[in-house]
C-alpha positions as CSV (number, residue, x, y, z in Angstrom):
1,M,0.0,0.0,0.0
2,T,2.3,2.8,1.2
3,T,5.9,3.1,0.6
4,T,7.2,6.5,1.3
5,S,5.3,9.7,0.7
6,E,5.9,13.3,1.2
7,R,6.1,14.6,4.7
8,P,2.6,15.2,6.1
9,S,1.6,18.6,7.5
10,A,2.4,18.9,11.2
11,G,-1.1,20.5,11.8
12,W,-4.0,18.3,12.7
13,R,-7.3,18.7,10.9
14,T,-10.5,18.3,12.8
15,V,-11.2,15.0,11.0
16,D,-7.7,13.8,12.1
17,I,-8.6,14.5,15.8
18,V,-12.0,13.0,15.6
19,V,-11.0,9.8,13.8
20,A,-7.9,9.3,16.0
21,A,-10.0,9.8,19.2
22,V,-12.8,7.4,18.0
23,V,-10.3,4.7,17.1
24,A,-8.4,5.2,20.4
25,V,-11.5,5.2,22.6
26,A,-12.8,2.1,20.7
27,F,-9.6,0.4,21.7
28,G,-10.0,1.6,25.2
29,V,-13.1,-0.5,25.3
30,V,-11.3,-3.5,23.7
31,F,-8.6,-3.1,26.4
32,Q,-11.2,-3.7,29.1
33,A,-11.9,-7.2,27.6
34,W,-8.2,-7.8,27.1
35,N,-7.5,-6.8,30.7
36,V,-10.0,-9.5,31.8
37,L,-8.4,-12.0,29.5
38,W,-4.9,-11.1,30.9
39,E,-6.1,-11.8,34.5
40,T,-7.6,-15.1,33.5
41,T,-4.2,-16.3,32.1
42,T,-2.5,-16.4,35.4
43,F,-2.4,-20.2,35.2
44,M,0.1,-19.9,32.4
45,A,3.9,-19.8,33.0
46,P,4.3,-16.1,33.7
47,P,6.6,-15.2,30.7
48,V,4.3,-17.0,28.3
49,R,1.5,-14.4,29.0
50,G,3.7,-12.0,27.0
51,A,2.5,-13.7,23.8
52,I,-0.9,-12.0,24.1
53,Y,0.4,-8.5,24.9
54,G,0.3,-6.9,21.5
55,V,-3.3,-5.9,21.5
56,W,-2.4,-3.1,23.9
57,M,-0.1,-1.5,21.3
58,V,-2.6,-1.4,18.4
59,P,-3.8,2.2,18.9
60,A,-0.3,3.6,18.7
61,V,0.3,2.0,15.3
62,L,-3.1,2.1,13.8
63,V,-3.8,5.7,14.6
64,A,-0.4,6.8,13.3
65,L,-1.0,4.8,10.0
66,I,-4.4,6.4,9.5
67,V,-3.7,10.0,10.6
68,R,0.0,10.3,9.5
69,R,0.7,13.3,11.7
70,P,3.4,13.9,14.2
71,G,2.2,12.8,17.6
72,A,-0.5,10.4,16.3
73,A,1.1,7.3,17.8
74,L,1.4,9.0,21.2
75,F,-2.1,10.4,20.9
76,G,-3.7,7.1,20.0
77,E,-2.1,5.1,22.7
78,A,-2.5,7.8,25.4
79,V,-6.2,8.3,24.6
80,A,-6.8,4.5,24.5
81,A,-5.1,4.1,27.9
82,T,-7.0,7.0,29.4
83,A,-10.3,5.5,28.2
84,S,-9.3,2.1,29.6
85,M,-8.4,3.7,32.9
86,L,-11.7,5.6,33.0
87,F,-13.6,2.4,32.2
88,G,-12.0,0.8,35.3
89,A,-8.7,-0.8,34.3
90,Q,-7.3,-2.6,37.3
91,W,-4.0,-0.7,37.1
92,G,-5.5,2.7,37.6
93,L,-3.3,5.7,36.8
94,L,-0.4,3.4,35.9
95,T,-2.4,2.6,32.8
96,L,-1.9,6.1,31.6
97,V,1.8,5.9,32.3
98,Y,2.0,2.8,30.1
99,G,0.0,4.5,27.3
100,L,2.4,7.5,27.3
101,V,5.5,5.4,27.3
102,Q,4.3,2.8,24.8
103,G,2.9,5.5,22.5
104,G,6.1,7.5,22.8
105,A,8.2,4.5,21.8
106,A,6.0,3.9,18.7
107,E,6.1,7.6,17.9
108,L,9.9,7.5,17.9
109,V,9.9,4.9,15.1
110,F,7.6,7.1,12.9
111,A,9.7,10.2,13.8
112,F,12.8,8.4,12.7
113,T,11.4,8.2,9.2
114,L,10.6,11.9,9.4
115,Y,6.9,10.9,9.2
116,R,7.4,9.7,5.6
117,G,7.6,5.9,6.0
118,W,4.2,4.2,6.2
119,T,5.4,0.7,5.1
120,L,4.7,-2.6,6.7
121,P,8.2,-2.9,8.1
122,I,7.8,0.5,9.8
123,A,4.5,-0.6,11.3
124,I,6.1,-3.8,12.6
125,A,9.0,-1.8,14.0
126,A,6.6,0.7,15.7
127,G,4.7,-2.2,17.3
128,A,7.9,-3.9,18.4
129,A,9.2,-0.6,19.9
130,A,5.9,-0.1,21.8
131,G,6.1,-3.7,23.1
132,L,9.7,-3.3,24.2
133,A,8.7,-0.2,26.2
134,G,5.8,-2.0,27.8
135,G,7.8,-5.1,28.5
136,L,10.5,-3.2,30.2
137,L,8.0,-1.2,32.3
138,D,6.5,-4.5,33.4
139,L,9.9,-5.8,34.5
140,A,10.5,-2.6,36.5
141,F,7.0,-2.5,38.1
142,F,5.8,-6.1,38.4
143,Y,8.5,-8.6,37.7
144,P,11.9,-7.3,39.1
145,D,12.4,-10.6,41.0
146,W,12.1,-12.9,38.0
147,S,15.3,-14.7,36.9
148,A,17.1,-13.1,34.0
149,A,16.1,-16.0,31.7
150,W,12.4,-15.4,32.5
151,Q,12.7,-11.7,32.0
152,L,14.4,-12.1,28.7
153,L,11.8,-14.6,27.5
154,Y,9.0,-12.4,28.6
155,V,10.3,-9.3,26.9
156,A,11.0,-11.3,23.7
157,L,7.4,-12.6,23.7
158,V,6.0,-9.1,24.3
159,V,8.0,-7.6,21.5
160,A,7.1,-10.4,19.1
161,S,3.5,-10.2,20.0
162,S,3.4,-6.5,19.6
163,A,5.2,-6.6,16.2
164,L,2.7,-9.2,15.0
165,I,-0.5,-8.0,16.5
166,A,0.0,-4.3,16.6
167,G,2.4,-4.0,13.6
168,L,1.1,-6.5,11.1
169,G,-2.4,-6.5,12.6
170,S,-2.8,-2.7,12.3
171,W,-1.4,-2.8,8.8
172,L,-4.1,-5.3,7.8
173,V,-6.8,-3.4,9.5
174,L,-5.7,-0.2,7.7
175,R,-5.8,-2.0,4.4
176,G,-9.3,-3.4,5.1
177,L,-10.6,0.0,6.2
178,A,-9.1,1.8,3.2
179,A,-10.7,-0.7,0.9
180,T,-14.1,0.1,2.2
181,G,-13.6,3.8,1.4
182,V,-14.1,5.0,5.0
183,L,-10.6,6.5,5.0
184,S,-11.1,8.5,1.8
185,Q,-10.2,11.8,3.6
186,F,-6.8,10.3,4.5
187,A,-3.7,9.6,2.5
188,A,-4.0,5.9,3.4
189,G,-7.4,5.7,1.9
190,R,-6.4,7.5,-1.3
191,E,-3.4,5.3,-1.8
192,Q,-5.5,2.2,-1.5
193,R,-7.8,3.5,-4.3
194,E,-4.7,4.1,-6.5
195,V,-3.6,0.5,-5.9
């Protein structure tokens, strides 16, 4: 779909803000279901739970791929985390901290391309970066006493999950949405029509 395009305007249009917020809040709702699922997987070996982590990174990647504005990844993840927190996420205010850090990590990947790279590899890298940030936060806040081997396995699974679910998954969702025409006001939607 997208290779590299001209640098987007730094200014956000009203439609950018509205669509980014709607997608992010929708994922805040999804997060609530995912939070419940996370708590029901305590029977698994602790590091293995990292394999389902990537859903929490989707708003950072998907919002950035749709809106293509500086700050979109951070905005998407922060708004989704805020919505999740307001809907009663069990981690309270820490949920917002995670959203800011994970969204910031994905944002750095898009910034590295000067907001010109909207390719599948960039989406996967952004998902992986967000996952790495989340995994490292988990080790600091929740799992500092784990063995080094378990910590390494956990972070590796979180990064892989985030690259696959948030990176590849967001890319596929974007392509599906663009094919329907709902993204016609965005570069992603116009590029799909040209393909």
